[in-house]
Structures are given as structure tokens and as C-alpha cells.
C-alpha positions as CSV (number, residue, x, y, z in Angstrom):
1,X,109.1,110.3,111.2
2,X,109.2,108.1,108.1
3,X,106.3,106.5,106.3
4,X,106.2,103.3,108.3
5,X,106.4,105.2,111.7
6,X,103.5,107.5,110.7
7,X,101.4,104.5,109.8
8,X,102.3,102.7,113.0
9,X,101.6,105.7,115.2
10,X,98.2,106.1,113.6
11,X,97.4,102.4,114.1
12,X,98.6,102.3,117.7
13,X,96.4,105.3,118.5
14,X,93.4,103.6,116.9
15,X,94.1,100.4,118.7
16,X,93.9,102.3,122.0
17,X,90.5,103.8,121.1
18,X,88.8,100.8,119.4
19,X,88.7,97.4,121.0
20,X,87.6,95.5,117.9
21,X,90.5,97.1,115.9
22,X,92.9,96.3,118.7
23,X,92.1,92.6,118.5
24,X,92.7,92.6,114.7
25,X,95.9,94.6,115.1
26,X,97.3,91.9,117.4
27,X,96.9,89.1,114.9
28,X,100.1,87.2,114.1
29,X,99.1,86.8,110.5
30,X,99.2,90.6,110.0
31,X,102.2,92.9,110.3
32,X,103.3,96.4,109.6
33,X,105.6,95.6,106.7
34,X,102.8,93.8,104.8
35,X,100.4,96.7,105.7
36,X,102.8,99.1,104.1
37,X,103.2,96.8,101.1
38,X,99.4,96.9,100.8
39,X,99.3,100.7,100.9
40,X,102.0,100.9,98.2
41,X,100.0,98.4,96.1
42,X,96.8,100.4,96.4
43,X,98.6,103.7,95.6
44,X,100.2,102.2,92.5
45,X,96.7,101.2,91.2
46,X,95.7,104.9,91.3
47,X,98.9,106.2,89.6
48,X,98.5,108.1,86.4
49,X,101.6,108.4,84.2
50,X,103.5,106.8,87.1
51,X,102.6,109.3,89.8
52,X,99.7,109.8,92.2
53,X,99.0,112.0,95.2
54,X,97.0,110.2,97.9
55,X,95.3,112.0,100.8
56,X,96.4,111.0,104.3
57,X,92.8,109.9,105.2
58,X,92.8,107.5,102.3
59,X,96.2,106.0,103.2
60,X,95.1,105.6,106.8
61,X,91.9,104.0,105.6
62,X,93.9,101.5,103.6
63,X,96.0,100.7,106.7
64,X,92.9,100.0,108.7
65,X,91.4,98.0,105.9
66,X,94.5,95.8,105.8
67,X,94.1,94.8,109.4
68,X,90.3,94.5,109.4
69,X,90.0,92.2,106.4
70,X,90.9,88.5,106.5
71,X,92.3,88.5,103.0
72,X,93.7,91.5,101.1
73,X,95.5,91.3,97.8
74,X,99.0,92.8,97.6
75,X,100.4,93.5,94.1
76,X,103.9,91.9,94.4
77,X,105.1,94.1,91.5
78,X,104.3,97.3,93.5
79,X,107.1,96.7,96.0
80,X,108.8,100.1,96.1
81,X,111.1,102.2,98.3
82,X,109.3,104.9,100.3
83,X,111.2,108.1,101.0
84,X,109.5,110.5,103.5
85,X,110.6,114.1,103.7
86,X,109.2,117.0,105.7
87,X,107.9,119.9,103.6
88,X,107.9,123.6,104.6
89,X,104.4,123.3,105.9
90,X,104.3,122.4,109.6
91,X,103.7,118.7,110.4
92,X,103.3,117.7,106.8
93,X,105.2,114.7,105.5
94,X,105.2,113.6,101.9
95,X,106.3,110.1,101.1
96,X,107.5,109.4,97.6
97,X,107.0,105.8,96.5
98,X,109.3,104.9,93.6
99,X,108.4,101.8,91.6
100,X,111.7,99.9,91.2
101,X,110.6,98.1,88.1
102,X,109.1,101.0,86.1
103,X,111.2,103.8,87.6
104,X,108.0,105.8,88.3
105,X,106.8,107.4,91.5
106,X,103.7,107.6,93.6
107,X,103.5,110.5,96.2
108,X,101.6,109.8,99.4
109,X,100.7,113.0,101.2
110,X,100.8,112.3,105.0
111,X,100.1,114.5,107.9
112,X,101.7,113.7,111.3
113,X,99.0,115.3,113.4
114,X,96.2,112.8,113.5
């Protein structure tokens, strides 16, 4: 699973369990690509010396926040490529976010079993 698929799976599961969230998740003004952009934008804000490790619960919280809020600010300069790779630990996925402009990285620590 890549970064976007992990986020989508989490949001799909949440939409099945929470009616209020499901209604927000269906809005045409919101989409998964912009949600991922928002997550990368928030991760970049927390980067020190170009890198940060973000816990999975925080990343999932940002994803939910994106859909629940009417207006969220996305830093357009934080657009980056996400590379997800499985580590030796079972079900752990780490996503490396590389800032294209500054050639720096942000590491998002994601767990597939949510």
C-alpha cells in the first residue's frame, strides 16, 4: 500500500462507522489528492532541518480534519513526492516526503493496521 491508499483505507473505514464524517467525506469540494496535499503541508510545518517523523495517529487526524473543516489552508510550496516503503517490522509503512524545492525530506510513520 502506498501513502494515499493507506489514508483512503482509513477514511473509508471511518466513513462506515461515523455518519457525520461520511457526509463530509462525500462532499464534491473535498478530494483525496487535496487531503494528501494538506497532510504534506502540515508535516512540512513540523520539519526540523528538513525532516520530521509524524506519528500515524497525527497523520490520520490531519486527514479527518481536512474533511471536517470547511476551509483548510494548504501550503502550495509543500507539494512533494511521497514514497512509501515497508520496513522490517510487520505492517509498518514509512512514507518519505521529499520537498521538491528545498531537497529536504519529511518522514511520515504510518501503520497499516488501523
